Backbone bond lengths (Angstrom), bond angles and torsions (degrees), N, CA, C in turn:
res aa  C-N    CA-C-N  psi(-1)  N-CA   C-N-CA  omega(-1)  CA-C   N-CA-C  phi
1 M - - - 1.466 - - 1.528 109.04 -
2 T 1.349 115.60 135.31 1.455 120.96 -178.52 1.516 109.69 -115.76
3 Y 1.359 117.05 128.51 1.455 122.21 -177.15 1.515 110.27 -120.68
4 S 1.344 115.19 151.87 1.453 120.49 167.41 1.528 108.82 -69.48
5 A 1.304 116.79 139.19 1.466 120.29 -176.35 1.522 112.70 -64.07
6 A 1.336 117.62 -27.59 1.465 120.87 -174.52 1.528 112.77 -95.65
7 L 1.315 118.78 15.19 1.466 121.71 -174.81 1.523 111.12 -66.64
8 P 1.339 119.22 125.99 1.466 121.48 178.74 1.529 111.57 -73.03
9 Q 1.316 115.75 169.52 1.460 121.49 -178.16 1.530 112.82 -83.85
10 T 1.326 116.66 -22.07 1.471 120.29 -178.67 1.521 110.73 -127.29
11 A 1.325 115.01 161.66 1.461 123.01 175.90 1.525 108.29 -127.08
12 R 1.327 116.42 166.59 1.465 122.49 174.58 1.518 107.93 -109.45
13 A 1.333 115.53 134.73 1.460 118.90 -175.88 1.525 110.67 -147.34
14 V 1.325 116.30 147.11 1.463 121.61 175.20 1.525 108.32 -76.43
15 R 1.316 115.93 133.79 1.458 122.30 178.48 1.529 109.72 -137.71
16 F 1.344 115.52 153.42 1.469 120.19 167.61 1.519 108.80 -143.75
17 D 1.340 115.18 143.66 1.464 122.41 -172.11 1.522 113.65 -100.11
18 R 1.324 117.31 -6.69 1.463 120.92 179.58 1.523 107.66 -159.56
19 Y 1.306 116.03 160.70 1.458 120.23 174.01 1.524 109.59 -67.59
20 G 1.326 116.18 147.94 1.453 119.04 177.99 1.507 112.87 168.35
21 T 1.316 115.39 -164.30 1.451 121.94 177.67 1.529 109.25 -73.32
22 R 1.315 116.41 178.60 1.471 120.38 -179.53 1.533 112.15 -60.85
23 D 1.327 117.62 -18.00 1.465 120.36 -179.27 1.531 113.01 -68.33
24 V 1.337 118.45 -11.59 1.465 119.36 177.75 1.537 110.84 -79.52
25 L 1.322 117.55 -10.20 1.462 120.67 -177.51 1.523 111.40 -75.17
26 Q 1.324 115.68 137.12 1.469 122.55 176.53 1.524 108.62 -137.37
27 V 1.329 115.58 151.20 1.462 121.12 171.64 1.516 107.72 -103.66
28 R 1.324 117.34 121.80 1.456 122.33 -174.02 1.522 111.44 -123.80
29 E 1.324 114.89 155.81 1.455 121.66 169.05 1.529 107.58 -80.41
30 V 1.325 116.86 128.53 1.460 121.85 -179.14 1.533 108.29 -131.68
31 P 1.319 118.68 158.59 1.469 119.41 175.82 1.530 110.43 -58.70
32 M 1.311 116.76 142.82 1.454 121.09 178.21 1.534 109.52 -60.03
33 P 1.335 117.77 125.08 1.472 119.33 178.40 1.524 110.86 -60.94
34 R 1.342 115.82 148.38 1.461 121.47 178.42 1.525 108.42 -119.46
35 P 1.315 117.83 124.74 1.467 119.93 -177.91 1.521 112.13 -72.68
36 S 1.338 115.74 143.37 1.460 120.72 170.63 1.525 108.90 -77.81
37 A 1.312 117.14 -174.60 1.466 121.00 -173.87 1.522 112.95 -57.87
38 S 1.342 117.55 -35.17 1.467 120.64 -175.21 1.528 113.25 -103.43
39 E 1.339 117.13 13.41 1.457 121.08 -174.98 1.530 112.46 -112.01
40 V 1.336 112.95 164.55 1.463 122.47 179.19 1.523 108.13 -125.59
41 L 1.319 117.76 137.49 1.464 121.76 172.45 1.516 108.33 -96.34
42 V 1.330 116.03 123.26 1.460 122.13 -176.22 1.526 109.84 -113.70
43 E 1.331 116.30 129.98 1.464 121.02 167.64 1.514 106.50 -80.62
44 V 1.325 117.11 113.69 1.460 121.55 -170.34 1.527 110.79 -76.47
45 R 1.315 116.11 124.91 1.453 121.85 175.03 1.526 112.04 -97.30
46 A 1.342 117.59 -26.14 1.468 121.22 179.82 1.524 108.40 -158.84
47 A 1.342 116.24 142.18 1.458 121.92 178.68 1.522 109.15 -146.49
48 G 1.312 116.58 115.21 1.460 120.42 -179.56 1.519 112.11 -70.75
49 I 1.337 115.66 156.19 1.463 120.62 172.29 1.525 108.06 -112.12
50 N 1.338 115.62 153.56 1.461 120.71 -171.21 1.522 111.58 -139.48
51 P 1.343 117.22 151.80 1.468 120.06 -179.76 1.520 113.78 -57.37
52 G 1.322 117.63 -33.94 1.460 119.92 179.95 1.515 112.65 -60.08
53 E 1.334 116.65 -29.67 1.460 120.09 179.17 1.523 111.39 -68.63
54 V 1.315 117.00 -29.60 1.464 121.37 175.61 1.528 109.94 -65.44
55 I 1.330 115.67 -44.35 1.462 120.63 -177.62 1.527 110.18 -67.12
56 I 1.337 116.91 -42.79 1.468 120.18 178.97 1.519 110.62 -62.35
57 R 1.355 116.34 -47.45 1.463 120.60 -177.60 1.531 112.05 -64.00
58 S 1.321 117.29 -31.18 1.468 120.48 179.77 1.526 112.56 -80.49
59 G 1.335 117.41 -9.59 1.459 120.92 -179.05 1.508 113.47 92.74
60 G 1.332 117.45 3.29 1.454 120.89 -176.64 1.523 114.46 -67.62
61 L 1.328 116.94 -18.00 1.469 120.10 178.58 1.531 111.33 -117.30
62 H 1.330 116.23 26.17 1.466 119.54 -175.25 1.522 111.91 -58.72
63 D 1.326 117.94 -38.16 1.469 120.16 -177.47 1.526 111.52 -67.65
64 R 1.334 116.99 -31.86 1.469 120.27 -177.72 1.522 111.80 -95.52
65 Y 1.341 117.15 -39.63 1.464 121.86 -176.93 1.526 109.66 -132.99
66 P 1.318 118.06 71.61 1.477 120.13 -177.15 1.521 111.61 -64.44
67 A 1.325 115.42 142.50 1.462 121.40 178.10 1.518 109.82 -90.17
68 T 1.327 116.46 148.96 1.459 123.60 170.50 1.516 107.56 -112.22
69 F 1.315 117.38 121.73 1.467 121.07 -172.54 1.522 111.99 -93.98
70 P 1.348 116.79 144.38 1.455 126.29 -2.69 1.521 110.86 -70.10
71 S 1.314 115.85 141.28 1.461 121.25 -175.72 1.523 110.81 -107.26
72 G 1.316 115.69 143.81 1.462 121.07 167.02 1.504 109.26 -91.93
73 E 1.324 115.56 -173.68 1.452 119.39 176.83 1.527 108.99 -156.03
74 G 1.320 114.91 164.95 1.449 120.64 174.07 1.511 113.78 108.32
75 T 1.331 115.80 134.65 1.466 123.09 179.74 1.526 111.26 -114.43
76 D 1.332 117.24 -54.14 1.468 122.14 -176.13 1.525 111.35 -65.95
77 L 1.339 116.38 145.64 1.458 118.77 174.76 1.524 111.32 -163.21
78 A 1.324 114.56 154.84 1.459 123.32 168.28 1.519 106.98 -147.57
79 G 1.325 116.52 145.00 1.451 118.78 -178.75 1.510 112.30 -178.67
80 V 1.329 115.23 -160.11 1.459 122.66 -175.34 1.524 108.98 -119.83
81 V 1.302 116.43 134.38 1.460 122.15 178.97 1.529 109.61 -68.10
82 V 1.350 116.17 126.34 1.466 120.31 178.23 1.526 112.56 -120.59
83 A 1.330 117.34 -7.14 1.466 120.85 174.58 1.521 108.31 -160.47
84 T 1.324 116.46 148.56 1.460 121.54 179.25 1.515 110.22 -134.56
85 G 1.333 115.61 144.61 1.451 120.55 174.70 1.521 111.55 -73.42
86 S 1.301 115.99 167.10 1.466 120.83 -173.34 1.517 114.12 -66.12
87 D 1.334 117.39 -23.69 1.464 120.18 -178.80 1.527 113.17 -96.52
88 V 1.311 118.16 -0.77 1.472 121.38 -178.15 1.526 110.06 -74.47
89 T 1.332 115.96 128.81 1.469 120.65 -178.10 1.521 114.02 -121.12
90 R 1.333 117.10 -17.05 1.469 119.38 -172.56 1.521 113.25 -90.54
91 F 1.323 117.87 -18.02 1.462 120.17 -174.04 1.524 110.95 -131.53
92 D 1.345 114.81 149.45 1.459 122.28 176.63 1.521 109.70 -124.22
93 I 1.318 117.36 165.53 1.458 122.34 175.59 1.529 109.22 -54.71
94 G 1.337 116.08 131.19 1.455 121.31 178.66 1.509 115.26 95.33
95 D 1.341 118.42 -8.21 1.458 120.44 179.11 1.533 111.05 -70.87
96 A 1.315 116.67 139.40 1.468 122.48 174.31 1.527 108.77 -87.37
97 V 1.336 116.17 128.91 1.459 120.95 -174.67 1.525 110.33 -135.29
98 L 1.330 115.06 163.03 1.466 121.48 169.68 1.516 107.36 -141.44
99 G 1.331 115.43 159.35 1.452 118.50 179.93 1.505 112.76 167.98
100 Y 1.334 115.50 -139.48 1.459 118.98 -172.91 1.520 110.68 -153.61
101 S 1.326 114.86 158.80 1.459 122.57 175.82 1.522 108.48 -124.79
102 W 1.329 116.43 125.96 1.463 119.96 174.37 1.522 111.17 -85.22
103 A 1.342 117.34 -0.42 1.467 120.96 -174.60 1.527 112.77 -96.15
104 R 1.340 117.76 12.59 1.468 121.52 -178.10 1.527 110.15 52.45
105 S 1.315 116.30 62.26 1.456 118.47 -170.72 1.524 114.96 -142.73
106 S 1.328 118.53 0.99 1.467 118.95 -170.91 1.527 113.94 -77.83
107 H 1.318 118.79 -15.67 1.459 121.33 177.47 1.532 108.04 -81.15
108 A 1.310 113.85 75.87 1.464 121.05 -172.87 1.519 108.95 -163.13
109 S 1.323 115.52 167.07 1.468 119.27 176.44 1.518 111.44 -76.66
110 H 1.346 116.81 -28.32 1.457 122.22 179.44 1.526 108.49 -141.95
111 V 1.326 116.08 145.82 1.457 119.90 -179.15 1.526 109.50 -147.01
112 V 1.336 115.36 141.07 1.461 121.67 174.27 1.522 108.32 -93.13
113 V 1.343 115.46 131.51 1.458 121.06 -175.73 1.529 109.05 -136.97
114 P 1.335 118.93 137.45 1.459 119.77 172.34 1.531 111.13 -57.38
115 E 1.311 116.80 142.21 1.462 121.60 -175.75 1.520 112.33 -54.22
116 Y 1.356 117.06 -38.89 1.469 119.66 -174.13 1.525 112.60 -70.82
117 Q 1.335 117.68 -12.70 1.468 120.18 179.86 1.529 112.74 -91.28
118 L 1.310 117.53 10.89 1.460 122.04 -179.84 1.521 110.93 -124.47
119 I 1.334 115.48 151.44 1.456 122.23 169.80 1.525 107.43 -131.75
120 A 1.319 115.93 163.22 1.459 119.99 176.18 1.524 109.69 -69.27
121 K 1.323 116.98 134.05 1.466 120.90 177.24 1.528 109.17 -79.54
122 P 1.350 117.27 126.10 1.462 118.61 173.85 1.525 111.00 -58.56
123 E 1.305 116.90 139.37 1.458 121.01 -174.77 1.527 111.94 -59.18
124 Q 1.339 116.97 -35.83 1.463 120.39 -175.28 1.529 112.50 -78.35
125 L 1.306 118.14 -9.33 1.461 121.42 -175.08 1.523 110.33 -84.64
126 A 1.333 117.32 124.12 1.463 121.94 -179.79 1.525 110.15 -61.83
127 W 1.340 115.68 145.67 1.461 120.52 -178.69 1.527 112.03 -55.64
128 E 1.351 116.27 -46.30 1.465 118.42 -174.83 1.525 112.20 -65.69
129 V 1.340 117.29 -32.15 1.463 120.37 176.28 1.532 109.96 -71.28
130 A 1.316 116.15 -45.89 1.465 120.31 178.75 1.518 111.49 -58.69
131 G 1.335 116.54 -39.89 1.453 121.21 -177.30 1.512 114.34 -77.26
132 A 1.328 117.68 -6.36 1.464 121.71 179.86 1.521 112.15 -114.35
133 L 1.329 117.29 10.31 1.464 119.88 -167.41 1.518 114.67 -84.07
134 D 1.316 118.79 -37.95 1.463 119.84 -165.56 1.525 113.80 -58.06
135 V 1.328 118.47 -62.99 1.465 120.20 -174.02 1.524 111.15 -63.66
136 A 1.330 117.05 -47.67 1.468 119.69 179.81 1.522 111.22 -62.77
137 G 1.324 116.11 -43.54 1.454 119.51 -176.28 1.511 113.49 -68.23
138 T 1.325 117.36 -48.09 1.461 119.60 -178.48 1.529 111.38 -69.63
139 T 1.332 117.11 -33.70 1.465 119.97 175.95 1.522 110.40 -64.44
140 A 1.326 116.98 -44.61 1.465 120.96 -179.59 1.523 110.82 -61.84
141 V 1.315 116.96 -45.62 1.468 120.07 -179.30 1.528 110.45 -63.32
142 A 1.329 117.74 -43.83 1.462 120.92 -179.57 1.524 111.25 -62.85
143 A 1.335 116.97 -41.68 1.463 120.64 -178.96 1.525 111.41 -66.20
144 V 1.327 116.25 -42.36 1.464 119.94 179.58 1.524 110.75 -64.54
145 R 1.317 116.90 -41.56 1.469 119.95 177.64 1.526 111.53 -62.63
146 A 1.331 115.89 -38.23 1.467 120.25 -173.28 1.518 112.38 -61.86
147 I 1.330 117.18 -34.76 1.477 118.43 -177.25 1.528 111.92 -94.84
148 A 1.320 117.67 -3.60 1.477 122.99 172.70 1.523 112.10 47.60
149 A 1.318 115.77 61.24 1.471 120.94 -177.96 1.529 111.89 -68.57
150 H 1.313 115.27 146.38 1.461 122.41 175.71 1.524 109.07 -117.99
151 P 1.334 117.65 153.77 1.475 120.35 176.99 1.520 111.21 -54.15
152 G 1.313 115.58 134.46 1.456 120.97 178.17 1.508 115.06 90.53
153 E 1.330 117.61 -10.32 1.461 119.52 179.11 1.524 110.83 -75.90
154 V 1.330 114.95 158.15 1.459 122.51 178.16 1.520 108.14 -104.10
155 I 1.338 116.49 119.17 1.460 121.54 -176.67 1.523 108.99 -121.46
156 A 1.333 116.73 124.04 1.465 121.18 175.19 1.520 109.16 -91.44
157 V 1.342 116.78 140.78 1.464 122.73 -179.68 1.517 108.73 -131.74
158 S 1.327 117.21 116.46 1.466 119.78 174.62 1.520 109.12 -87.23
159 G 1.345 116.84 149.72 1.459 120.22 -175.50 1.514 111.58 66.35
160 A 1.330 116.39 35.96 1.458 120.96 -169.70 1.521 114.05 -71.96
161 S 1.334 118.71 -15.36 1.462 120.07 -175.65 1.521 113.53 -96.22
162 G 1.338 118.03 -3.87 1.457 120.85 178.78 1.522 111.63 -78.38
163 G 1.335 115.63 -174.48 1.455 119.59 -178.05 1.519 112.39 -61.96
164 V 1.337 117.51 -51.44 1.461 120.76 178.09 1.522 110.30 -65.58
165 G 1.328 116.91 -44.62 1.455 121.08 -177.67 1.514 113.69 -60.03
166 T 1.327 116.14 -38.85 1.461 120.10 178.77 1.518 110.62 -62.16
167 L 1.346 116.83 -43.07 1.460 119.99 178.84 1.527 111.14 -69.63
168 V 1.336 117.91 -43.72 1.459 121.12 177.69 1.523 110.36 -55.34
169 T 1.320 115.49 -48.08 1.468 120.16 -179.37 1.522 111.58 -56.88
170 Q 1.318 116.25 -48.67 1.461 120.15 -176.96 1.530 111.90 -67.21
171 L 1.333 117.13 -38.75 1.461 119.88 178.80 1.519 111.15 -65.47
172 L 1.325 117.33 -40.28 1.462 120.75 178.32 1.527 111.40 -66.42
173 V 1.322 116.42 -42.04 1.461 119.96 178.14 1.522 109.99 -61.52
174 R 1.336 117.85 -39.75 1.466 121.11 177.96 1.524 111.66 -63.16
175 Q 1.338 117.27 -24.68 1.459 121.25 177.65 1.522 112.52 -87.11
176 G 1.326 116.70 -1.33 1.459 120.11 177.07 1.508 115.10 91.01
177 A 1.332 118.41 14.07 1.462 121.38 178.80 1.523 110.63 -85.76
178 L 1.335 115.65 155.47 1.459 121.76 168.10 1.517 107.07 -90.66
179 V 1.308 116.88 115.03 1.468 121.55 -175.81 1.522 109.59 -99.04
180 L 1.329 115.05 125.24 1.462 121.24 173.70 1.525 106.46 -98.56
181 G 1.331 116.16 102.68 1.454 121.39 -174.62 1.511 111.67 -89.13
182 I 1.349 116.42 110.67 1.462 121.60 -179.51 1.520 108.67 -87.11
183 A 1.309 116.56 120.26 1.463 121.30 -178.14 1.522 107.94 -166.07
184 S 1.325 116.72 -176.23 1.462 120.82 177.43 1.519 110.00 -72.83
185 T 1.316 115.68 161.34 1.473 119.50 178.00 1.519 111.61 -63.14
186 A 1.342 116.80 -26.81 1.461 120.02 178.92 1.521 112.26 -65.85
187 S 1.331 116.94 -19.90 1.467 121.02 -177.91 1.522 112.64 -95.29
188 A 1.333 117.40 -0.58 1.469 120.43 -172.98 1.524 112.36 -58.36
189 E 1.319 117.18 -43.91 1.458 119.82 -177.01 1.525 111.38 -64.52
190 R 1.345 117.12 -40.96 1.465 120.17 179.12 1.517 111.23 -64.95
191 L 1.321 117.21 -41.11 1.459 120.37 179.61 1.525 111.04 -64.75
192 S 1.327 116.27 -42.84 1.462 119.83 178.30 1.523 111.26 -60.93
193 A 1.331 116.12 -38.99 1.468 120.41 179.88 1.523 111.76 -63.32
194 H 1.336 116.97 -25.85 1.465 120.97 178.29 1.518 112.31 -93.96
195 G 1.329 117.24 8.16 1.452 120.57 174.14 1.503 115.79 92.23
196 A 1.338 117.77 7.05 1.459 121.18 -179.47 1.521 111.26 -93.68
197 A 1.327 115.19 161.63 1.454 121.75 170.13 1.521 107.08 -96.67
198 P 1.348 119.03 108.45 1.468 119.87 -176.74 1.523 111.65 -70.40
199 V 1.333 115.58 136.69 1.466 122.00 177.65 1.522 107.01 -130.49
200 P 1.335 118.96 113.40 1.470 119.99 -178.48 1.519 111.94 -69.26
201 Y 1.340 115.69 141.19 1.456 118.80 177.49 1.515 109.92 -74.79
202 G 1.335 116.98 169.82 1.462 121.55 -178.85 1.510 111.22 128.42
203 P 1.337 116.64 -175.05 1.465 120.54 -179.06 1.528 111.81 -55.07
204 D 1.344 115.14 149.14 1.469 122.78 178.26 1.521 112.76 62.50
205 L 1.333 116.83 29.51 1.458 120.75 -178.81 1.526 111.06 -62.45
206 A 1.328 117.60 -39.23 1.462 119.90 -179.15 1.526 111.21 -58.00
207 D 1.326 116.21 -42.41 1.471 119.92 -179.77 1.525 110.64 -64.32
208 R 1.348 116.77 -39.85 1.467 119.44 -179.79 1.523 111.54 -68.47
209 L 1.334 116.49 -36.85 1.465 119.46 177.72 1.524 111.07 -64.75
210 L 1.311 116.48 -45.28 1.462 119.55 -179.89 1.522 111.47 -64.35
211 A 1.311 116.15 -37.88 1.463 119.32 178.41 1.529 110.62 -65.50
212 A 1.325 116.24 -43.56 1.470 120.14 -179.26 1.524 111.69 -69.29
213 G 1.337 116.92 -27.98 1.462 120.70 -178.57 1.507 114.06 -95.19
214 G 1.327 117.04 11.98 1.466 119.32 179.83 1.509 113.04 69.03
215 G 1.332 116.83 31.29 1.455 121.55 177.25 1.516 114.48 91.15
216 N 1.334 117.88 5.76 1.458 119.85 -175.14 1.523 110.61 -149.94
217 V 1.340 115.37 142.80 1.466 121.81 169.58 1.526 106.56 -130.96
218 D 1.341 117.18 123.30 1.459 121.54 -173.54 1.522 113.57 -87.01
219 A 1.316 117.19 -32.57 1.462 120.44 -175.96 1.519 109.29 -153.69
220 F 1.353 115.42 166.01 1.462 120.52 -174.66 1.522 108.70 -142.83
221 I 1.329 116.84 130.47 1.467 122.30 171.38 1.520 107.71 -114.66
222 D 1.330 115.45 119.25 1.466 121.08 -178.65 1.519 110.17 -101.13
223 L 1.319 116.30 121.56 1.459 122.14 178.81 1.521 111.13 -118.31
224 Y 1.341 116.61 16.87 1.463 119.30 -173.54 1.523 113.06 -125.11
225 G 1.337 118.35 -55.03 1.453 117.88 -175.68 1.515 112.48 175.82
226 P 1.349 116.94 170.28 1.469 121.88 -168.82 1.515 115.45 -64.81
227 E 1.341 118.45 -20.03 1.468 117.94 179.85 1.522 111.55 -61.08
228 Y 1.327 116.26 -27.55 1.460 119.13 -179.73 1.524 112.27 -76.41
229 L 1.310 118.44 -19.39 1.458 120.60 179.22 1.523 110.70 -67.32
230 H 1.325 116.64 -42.31 1.465 120.00 177.31 1.525 110.45 -66.28
231 L 1.318 116.41 -36.44 1.461 119.81 176.04 1.524 110.21 -60.80
232 A 1.323 117.14 -44.77 1.462 120.44 -179.63 1.532 111.26 -61.00
233 I 1.339 116.12 -43.38 1.470 119.76 177.75 1.523 110.38 -62.64
234 D 1.333 116.41 -42.62 1.473 120.41 179.04 1.529 112.10 -61.99
235 L 1.341 116.21 -27.65 1.462 119.75 177.64 1.524 112.01 -76.61
236 G 1.329 117.14 -3.55 1.457 120.77 178.48 1.517 114.26 89.07
237 I 1.336 117.02 13.51 1.460 120.60 -179.44 1.530 108.66 -84.11
238 T 1.316 117.16 133.52 1.457 120.87 179.89 1.529 110.15 -75.18
239 P 1.342 117.33 149.47 1.472 120.00 -175.36 1.525 114.30 -55.70
240 D 1.327 118.52 -29.57 1.460 119.86 -178.98 1.523 113.03 -72.57
241 R 1.349 117.36 -10.67 1.460 121.30 176.95 1.530 110.94 -108.90
242 I 1.325 116.51 16.06 1.462 122.40 176.03 1.519 107.90 -118.15
243 D 1.337 117.35 134.21 1.455 121.32 174.62 1.518 109.07 -132.35
244 T 1.324 116.27 139.90 1.454 121.28 174.31 1.517 109.32 -127.20
245 V 1.320 116.92 144.86 1.468 120.89 175.22 1.523 110.30 -99.83
246 V 1.323 116.78 2.66 1.461 122.16 -179.14 1.527 108.53 -108.20
247 Y 1.325 117.97 110.59 1.457 121.08 -179.43 1.529 109.55 -63.74
248 S 1.342 116.47 135.48 1.466 120.63 177.72 1.516 109.26 -157.65
249 D 1.331 115.19 156.12 1.462 120.51 175.13 1.524 110.25 -62.63
250 A 1.331 116.96 -33.40 1.466 120.57 179.71 1.519 110.78 -61.82
251 A 1.331 116.49 -42.25 1.471 119.72 179.61 1.522 110.77 -62.26
252 V 1.344 116.15 -41.66 1.461 120.07 178.75 1.521 110.38 -63.92
253 A 1.332 116.16 -46.30 1.459 120.61 -177.00 1.530 112.05 -64.24
254 L 1.312 116.61 -35.71 1.463 120.97 -177.35 1.527 113.09 -86.89
255 G 1.330 117.06 -6.52 1.455 120.33 -179.64 1.506 113.64 72.13
256 I 1.332 116.23 31.28 1.465 121.68 -176.37 1.524 110.02 -90.14
257 R 1.322 115.44 144.40 1.459 120.70 178.94 1.525 110.06 -63.93
258 M 1.335 115.94 147.29 1.466 121.19 175.39 1.530 108.16 -131.01
259 A 1.316 115.45 65.01 1.459 121.25 -177.78 1.516 109.72 -92.81
260 G 1.330 116.13 117.85 1.454 121.98 175.77 1.501 109.49 -132.51
261 A 1.338 116.20 -158.43 1.464 120.47 -175.46 1.522 111.87 -57.21
262 A 1.342 117.75 -38.23 1.458 120.66 -175.36 1.519 112.76 -69.90
263 S 1.332 118.05 -11.53 1.464 120.04 -178.10 1.522 112.88 -83.52
264 L 1.334 118.13 -10.61 1.458 120.40 176.49 1.526 109.74 -81.51
265 P 1.324 118.67 135.98 1.472 120.37 175.98 1.528 110.99 -60.90
266 D 1.335 116.15 142.03 1.463 120.41 -178.12 1.524 112.20 -53.06
267 Q 1.324 116.44 -41.81 1.458 119.81 -175.12 1.520 112.73 -69.95
268 E 1.337 117.11 -15.63 1.460 120.38 -178.97 1.525 112.69 -93.07
269 I 1.329 117.92 -19.88 1.461 120.86 -173.96 1.526 112.84 -58.79
270 P 1.341 120.43 -46.87 1.465 118.46 178.88 1.531 113.31 -57.38
271 E 1.328 116.58 -38.47 1.468 120.15 178.78 1.527 110.72 -64.65
272 V 1.326 116.37 -42.39 1.471 120.61 178.50 1.522 110.26 -64.26
273 L 1.341 116.70 -45.06 1.463 120.09 179.28 1.528 111.43 -61.51
274 Q 1.332 117.12 -40.66 1.462 120.03 -179.60 1.516 111.20 -63.35
275 A 1.347 116.75 -43.03 1.463 120.39 179.68 1.524 110.87 -62.79
276 L 1.329 116.36 -43.83 1.464 120.01 179.85 1.523 111.27 -67.67
277 A 1.328 116.65 -43.13 1.465 120.54 -179.88 1.523 111.01 -60.66
278 D 1.325 116.62 -40.77 1.464 119.97 179.59 1.528 111.42 -65.54
279 L 1.335 116.93 -40.57 1.469 120.54 178.28 1.523 110.95 -65.96
280 L 1.329 116.76 -40.76 1.463 120.74 178.50 1.529 110.85 -65.77
281 A 1.318 116.25 -43.24 1.468 120.31 -179.65 1.521 111.47 -64.16
282 A 1.344 116.41 -31.73 1.461 120.93 -179.84 1.522 113.08 -84.32
283 G 1.337 116.94 -2.69 1.462 120.36 -179.17 1.510 114.02 78.88
284 E 1.337 117.73 13.55 1.460 121.17 -179.70 1.527 112.27 -89.43
285 L 1.315 117.56 -14.85 1.457 123.92 170.77 1.517 107.77 -131.90
286 E 1.340 115.59 157.93 1.463 120.75 174.70 1.518 109.12 -129.01
287 L 1.324 116.54 134.26 1.459 122.52 169.53 1.520 106.53 -118.21
288 P 1.328 118.29 98.37 1.467 120.08 -175.01 1.519 112.32 -68.31
289 I 1.326 115.24 142.83 1.459 122.05 176.78 1.523 108.04 -105.80
290 A 1.330 116.36 116.18 1.458 120.96 -176.77 1.518 112.16 -79.01
291 A 1.339 117.03 -34.86 1.461 120.26 -177.34 1.516 109.59 -166.97
292 T 1.338 115.81 154.29 1.465 121.66 171.64 1.525 108.82 -125.24
293 F 1.343 115.33 149.36 1.462 121.49 -179.92 1.527 108.64 -138.82
294 P 1.332 118.15 145.47 1.462 119.28 169.64 1.524 109.77 -66.09
295 L 1.314 116.70 159.31 1.460 121.31 -177.34 1.525 111.35 -56.68
296 E 1.333 116.97 -38.82 1.466 120.64 -177.72 1.527 113.17 -64.68
297 R 1.339 116.90 -14.79 1.467 120.19 178.32 1.530 111.05 -106.41
298 V 1.311 116.44 33.68 1.454 120.59 -178.67 1.528 111.86 -59.68
299 I 1.329 117.54 -34.28 1.475 119.85 178.39 1.521 110.22 -64.64
300 D 1.331 117.19 -42.29 1.463 120.18 178.08 1.527 111.13 -63.59
301 A 1.322 116.56 -37.15 1.459 120.30 178.96 1.521 110.81 -62.53
302 F 1.325 116.83 -44.67 1.466 119.76 179.52 1.527 111.85 -71.66
303 E 1.318 117.23 -29.92 1.459 118.87 175.30 1.527 109.98 -60.18
304 Q 1.334 116.79 -43.95 1.463 119.44 178.83 1.526 110.86 -66.08
305 L 1.337 116.99 -41.30 1.461 119.82 179.22 1.523 111.14 -61.87
306 E 1.324 116.71 -45.09 1.454 120.95 -175.10 1.524 112.32 -73.33
307 H 1.325 116.10 -16.95 1.463 119.23 176.05 1.522 110.63 -67.62
308 G 1.320 116.89 -26.91 1.459 121.89 174.91 1.511 113.97 88.97
309 H 1.342 114.41 169.23 1.474 123.60 176.64 1.528 111.80 57.80
310 T 1.338 116.58 37.04 1.457 120.20 179.00 1.520 109.77 -81.40
311 P 1.328 118.17 125.21 1.469 121.12 -177.24 1.528 112.14 -81.01
312 G 1.318 117.33 71.08 1.452 120.64 -179.35 1.516 110.95 123.09
313 K 1.328 115.65 -166.26 1.451 122.41 -173.49 1.526 112.14 -91.89
314 I 1.335 115.13 149.42 1.461 123.00 171.95 1.529 107.00 -107.96
315 V 1.331 116.35 133.16 1.455 120.80 -169.35 1.527 110.47 -130.73
316 L 1.332 115.14 136.91 1.465 121.32 172.38 1.525 108.81 -88.53
317 I 1.335 116.02 134.51 1.468 122.87 176.24 1.515 106.43 -115.84
318 P 1.352 118.07 95.25 1.469 119.88 -171.08 1.511 115.91 -56.24
319 H 1.317 118.81 -30.48 1.458 120.57 -176.28 1.528 112.25 -101.89
320 Q 1.331 116.10 9.42 1.464 120.80 174.08 1.518 109.36 -76.79
321 K 1.319 117.63 138.95 1.455 121.08 179.11 1.532 109.84 -79.00
322 N 1.331 116.20 156.18 1.472 121.22 179.54 1.525 111.61 -61.18
């Protein structure tokens, strides 16, 4: 095992002892994690927060993803390698990396991650973007694959101005689709800049979508909630061309796809992350960052996320001062 000489004895990490609102979150001093033979210890420079973490922390996914208390949280991460296990061959002390943790542990100053869950961070890629990429990026790729878009097709996307929606929109445009981006009027300019046709939500949305799509919508990606699934069916779209990333009884009843980040095979995720990271570093994709918060303000970060309609990702910067 190889360690950085300046490694402290403790780390700071978000913990919660029971299910509840964001007020159950605390930042605590914990023993410094130690990597096993195949793991890497990363000093976290940025870690995105995601809506799924709200549902897990509230107990809404207890049957599928039960928590063990005290529980950590967080999947997305980017940082610098400060220790490596004896079997690690791809990374050395000081390497900049990005990736993910399946152990709900990235909302921390330091995190242990299996080597295969990390890739090298492109030098040109900003820390906050790298640290917010995994969940949004893999969810966007899975959703786009699920509806199998073809050049020239008209694809409606609800929640198009959020972190996942922004990537979905850009990926579809790169495939030659006409994207109808459903969002607030305040997001219209951003959607247009990414090549989408902005369509404001609200009454008579179906009529506006059909008008913007020349009388037709071929497929629908829902990134907001089940009310849009009925809208998609009403537009005449078959369930196999509808995908939602929000689990609901309506989706099950209607036979609609629910392809999100978890639908990608583990062995494929690093390849997907590398492709997205390279496009972002080259300026060919954008993942907007709506706000950053120090780790100690994790409650404030989730308050902004839970308020909704956030134009991009919210990211924790563990070493940022209050």
